[in-house]
N, C-alpha and C positions, 0 to 999 in steps of 0.2 A: 918409414923411409928406408930405402935401400942404401947400401954402402956408397953408391954413387950420388946420393942426394936426391934421387927421384922418388916419388911416392910409390909404395908397394902396390901390388895388384889389389890387395884387400883394402888399402886406403883409397885407391881409385874407385873401387866398387862402392864403398861406403859413400864417398863424395857424390858419385853419380846417382846413387839411390836417393840422395837428398837434393838432386837437381843442381849440383855445384859443378861448374865448368872445371875440368882438370886440364892443365897445360900439357903440351906434348911430353909424353913419357914413353920410353922404350919403343920408339917408332910410331906411337899413336898420337894423333892430333887432338882427339877429343873423345869423350864418353857420350853416348847417346842412349836414349831409352825409346822403346816402342815395341809393339808386338808382344806386350806382356813381360818384357825383360829389359835388362840393361846390357849393352854391348859396346865394345870398343870400336871406334871408327878410325881408320888410317887417314893420313893427311891427304890422300887422294879421294876421300869421300866414300870409299868402299868399306863395308863391314870388315872387321879384323880377320874373320875366318876366310875371307877371300884372299887367295894367294897372289902375291906379286902386286904390283901397282897397276892402276888403270892407265892405259896408254890412250892418248886422244889425239885426233888430227882433224882440223877444219879443212874443208875442201870445196871446190866448185867443179863444174862439168869438165873443164880443161885439166883438172888435177886427178881425174879418175885413174890413169895409168900409175901415177905415184901412190895413190891410195891402195891400189891392188898390191903394189910392191911392198909398201909399208905393212899391210895386213898379212901378206905371205910371210914376211920376215918375223912378225910378231907371233903368228900362229906356229911357225917352226920353233921359235924360241920358247914358246909355252908348251911345246911337246906334241903338236899335231903331227901325225904320221904323213909322210909324203903322199901315200895313196889316198888320203882324205883331202889333201890340199886343193885339188882341182874343183871338187864339188863345193868346198868352202868358198873358193874365189868366185865361182859362178853365182852362188847365192848372194855373196857380198856385193858383187858388181851389179846384179839386178836391183837390189835394194838401194844401193848408193846412187845408181843412175836415176831411179825413181825420185829420190830425195831432191836431186838438183835439177830435174826436168819438170817435176810436178809440184814440188813443195816450196822450195825457195832457191835462190841462186847460190847460197852457201849452205853447207850442211856440216855435221860433226860426226865423226866416227869415234866410238869408245870401245876399248877392248880390255877384258879382264878374265881371270880364271876364277871359277867358283866350283870347288870340288874337282871333279874330273871333266869339267866342261869349259870350253872357251865361250864366253858370253860377249856378243858383239851387238852394240846398239848404234843405229844410225838415226840421228835427230835432224829434222829440218824445221823451219819456222812456219811452214804452211799450216794455216788455220781454217781454210775453207773446205777441206775434205771432210765429208760426213758420210762414210759408207753405211749402207742399209744393212749389210750382213758382214760377217767376218771376212775380211779381204783375203783373197788367195786360196779359199777353200774349194771353190767351184772351178773346174778347168775352163779355160777360155774356149770359145767356139772353134771348131775344127779349122776354119779358114781365117782365123784371127791373125793380124799382123802386128798387134800390140796388145797390151793388157795381160801379159804372161809373167811379169816379173815376180810378183808376190806368190803366185802359184808355183813357179819354179823354185823359189827360195823355200817355200813350205815343204816341197818334196825333198830338198837337200839338207835342211837343218833338222836337228833332233827336236827342236821346239821353236816356235816363232810366236811373238806377241806383238800386236799393233795397237797403239794407243794414240788418240788424237784429241786435241782440245785447245784451249786458249794459249798454251805454251808451245804449240806446234805438234808435230807428229814424231813418235818414236817407234821404230821397228827394232825389236830385240830378238836376236836369234841365238840359239845355243847349239854348239857342236861338240860332240864327244872327242876327248883327247886320247 
């Protein structure tokens, strides 16, 4: 125990290694194990090594201007340079628009920092999409009037991952800070 009455790091680590839930201590909500090790998880669900809290916002098509404003403010707060902000917002807008026009009427934006990167996940409840290939890798046809969103986002983000399944679709993008 520490002087404040909370378990020490060593005590938390021992408890976690035995599968014992450890109540909130020093800003952590719980201890989790996985990937071959034990790690602390913040109360926002992010691993403890992730800086800051996850910021989240649910949105619909009509909310897209507010989502862009929210995301820009968060990106600035997290340290994104002004020169990188425009590309970030274009990529985010493409993915967020896809979520609420092709996935479901409501979607969720989550933002966090992991190391020197801003990690942005857009989730929708769409379950019917089953792409044959990795989405957004192949450029759209020269005369295309749609179908460019993920391709554009892939060009602008440092990394992009698309997962889809019974829980819906997640598009996770990483941007350098």
